[in-house]
N, C-alpha and C positions, 0 to 999 in steps of 0.2 A: 140117446140124441141124437141127430139129424145132422143131415149135409144136404147143403143144394150146389146145383152140377147148371154153369152157365157156360155154353160151345162156345168157341172164339171161330169163326168163321175165316177159311182159308181154300178160297175159290181154286189157286192154283192147287191144289193138293188132292190124293185123292182123298175120297173120303173115309178110308180107314185111318188114314195119315192125318186127318186135325186134329190139332191142338186144343185141347179146353179145360177150362180152368176149375176145378173141381173146392168146395170149400165143404169143408168138413167141422160142423159144430160141436165141441166138447166141452169145455166150458165154454169158450168163445169161438168165434170165424176165423178158422183158420183156412186161405187160401192155398191151394198146392195145383200147379203148374203141370201138366201130362199128357201126353200123345193119347188118344183115345185108343192105339191100337197095343198100346203098353198094359199088363196084366194086370190083374188086384193085388199080387204079392208084390210088385214094384208100390202103388201106390199107396202099400204099408209101409213102404221103407220111407217113401216121404213122406209120412205122418212121421216117421220115429224120427224123421233126420229134424222134421221143425218143430215136436212137440216132445220126442223123446220117450215115446208108448212103443213098446217094442212090441215087433210084430206077431209076436206068440199071443199076446194079450190081443189083440185087435181082430172081434170081427165086425165083417160088412154086410149088410143086406139091402135089401132090393127086394119090392112088393114080397117081405117074409122069408124072402129067397134065400140063404147063406152064402154069399160069391167065395168063391174055389178061388185058390191064390195065382192058379196056372191058367185060369181063365183070360182072356181079354176084357177088358171095358167096352168094347162094342158086341164083343159076343153078349153081353145082356142087355145091349140097347141102350147104354148109357149115353148120352146126349142132353144137350141142352134142358135147362128147366127140369129134369131127372132131381129124384128126390136118395138121399141114400140114409139108411140108419144105420147107427156106430154102435157098438157095444163094447168097453172095453172091462177087460175079465180083470177082478182083483188080485192085483200079484199077492207073493209072500210078503208077511209081514217083515221088514229091516232093523234090525236094531243099531244106531248109530252112537260112535263115542264120538263127543263134541270134548273138544280141552279147554278150559277157563285161565289161561296161565293166568291172567290177575286174582286170578283167588284160587291157584295151585289146587284145583282138582277137576276129575271130568264127569261129566255129567252122560246117562244112557238116553236115546230116544228114541222109541218106535216108531216105524215109517214105514211108507212104502216107497215102490221104485219110481211110480206114476208124479210121486206129490214133490212142486218144487222145492225150492231153495225158501221163498216165499212161509209157503206151508209150516215146511221145518222149524222156522223162526217160530213162528206162532206155537206149535210144539212146544217148544224150547218155553217162550212165553207164560206159557197155561201150567207148565211145571216149577219151572223156576224164576216166575216174574222179572225175566229179564227183556225191558222195551226192545222190540227187534231196530228200532231206529239206535238203537245205543250201538251196536256192533254187527263184525263184516263175519261172515265166514270165508276160511281159507282153507285149500287142500295143494298141498305140494308146492306151495309157494304162492301161488294163482287164488286171486279175491273170484269166488262163488259167485254166476251171475243169478240175482234172485228171481227171476222168470222162468230158468230153465230146470228141469226135471232130475230127479238124481240118476234115472235112466239114461239120461241125455250126457249127463255129465260122467256117467260109467260110477259113480259113487256106488259103495258096496258094503255090508258090513265090514266085512277085512282092514276099513281105512278108517284113517282119524281125522276130525277137522279138528280143525284149530279157532276158537273164540276171540276174534281180537277186537277192542275197544276201538270205537271213531272216535277221535280229538274231535274237544269243541275248540270253540276262537277263546275263548275265555272263562273263567269260571271265579263265583263268588264266596270267597270264604270268610271267617271271623278265625281271630287268634285272642287267643286269652296270654296276656301279659304277666308276669313275675306278680308284678301289683294287684293282679286280678281283671285290670281293666282291659275289654275288649276293644278291638280295631278291626275296620272288615278293610281287607287286599283281594286284587284278582289274581288269577294262575292261569295255568294252560294245564292241559293235562299231560303233556307229555315234558314239563318240567319234572327237573331232579330235582331229590328232595334239599339237594343244594346252592340248586338255582332260589328253593321255595324260601331258605334260607336269609340268602339275599335279600329277595324282595318283603320279608318282614324285618329284615332288617333297617332297609330304606324310610319303612312306614314308623317303625319306632324309635329308629336314632343310636341302639348299641346292638353290640353283637350277639347275634342268635347261635348260643352254641348244641343244643338241645330240643329237638318239636318232639311233642306227645300229639298222637292219636289213637281215639278210644280203646287209652290202654295203652297203648304201643308204640315203643321209643321208634323215629321213622329213622332208617339209615339214607347215610347222605345220597349213596350214589343208585339208589330206587326211585321209580318216576311218582308221580302224584297219581296215574293210571294204576299203578302197583296198588298201593292201597286202597283204590276205588273211594277216593275221597270228592265226594260230589258237591253241586251248588247248597251252600247254606251250611255246611261241615264245620265243626270248629277246632280247630287247631291248637296248641295248649304251649306256650314256650318253659321250658322246664328247665329246674338250676340244675349247674354244673355238679357230674360225683363229685361225690360227700367220701372223704375217708375216714372208716372205723377198723374197729381192734376186732376178733374177734381169738376169744381164749379159751384154752383149754387145759389141762392139769400139762401143768412144765411146758409148754409153747404159748406163745400170742402171734397171729399173721395179720399184717394188715391188708384191709379189701377197699376198690372202690365201689363204691354201692351209689344209685339213685333213692334216695330216699321217698320218690312217690313209690319205686317198685316192692314188689311182695315181699313176704319172707321165704315164699317160696323160689321169685329168684333168687332171695342169695344165697339160699339151702344150694343150689343149682351150682352157683357160684363156687362155694366150698367144696364141692365133690369136684368140683374141677382142678382146683387148687390146692384141697388138701387129700382129697382120692375116698374121702368120707362116703356110704351111699346115700341118698336125702332121706329113706325111708328109715334111716336108724339115728337120724340127728335130733337131736331138743336142744332149742335154742332159748334162752333166758335172759331178760335185759330189767334190770332194777327188780328184781323178786318176778317179774312177771314173764310166764311163758307164750314164746310166740308162734301163734296159728299161721300156718300156710298162706291160707286168704287174705290175711290181711296187709297194708302199706308199711313199711317199718316207721311213716311219721306218725300212724296215727298212735305210735307208742310212746313217741317222744324220744327217740333215736336221731341224735344228731351228729355233729361234726365231732369226730376223734370221740365219739363212744364206746364203751367196750359192752360185748354180747357176748355171753357165756355157752361154751359148745360143749353137750353131754354127750 
């Protein structure tokens, strides 16, 4: 990279005391005001404060000569219209941990100390296909400025960053009703599911007790953002829980279940209530063995049905 130096004239000061404006071209032109009697080391410090590039990674040259940190700019005859060549040494790669609360997982990204937050987000997009404009990176409760480097922000591989979704003003979704009709409505990313139920109720005209999305039962206390609900998503109004009977030798037990739920969901409920491990349970209904991945409704299970546990 190249840097052009422009002198600021000050006729009342001594020649060595003249303040000059040095522009360092890295990926863009950076202007640094410095007294020409200052050292090369001081210039590197100012560059670090501006761009976050550690002094130990900077090498400045004039006419092919590497500038020594303890020498003054004036010693090298640096004046207006001089040109400096600068080389930034590659730093040791860092591995950043980025927590994605909405997805309940943490991703690892390989970066370098001189990378900006914008660059880090580009790496995340390449690895995870998450558009940079959909979130902000936080550390220690503060949003990280996207034009600053990791070195400038003092971010290293021992720290954990957090990816927080940027809320949209509105979100258009479709809702499938109990009759199969599709209605459209608008939501906000920070609405709770309880808020969403209220919005949907105002649209369909009857109470909404259970909402599902991509096969999951939505919890009232969680937000739209938590479930990664996006523009064009389809939510589904589900029937309330249905009572069935689980019968085994000498004992019958009532369970509240969702008929759209899987057989495995039922086995997990049996384990929690009766203590029978999931992997040893065998369920039968009307002579058919129930398989884990299928929905209860697909076997014709309905209110007050009796399922046998072996």
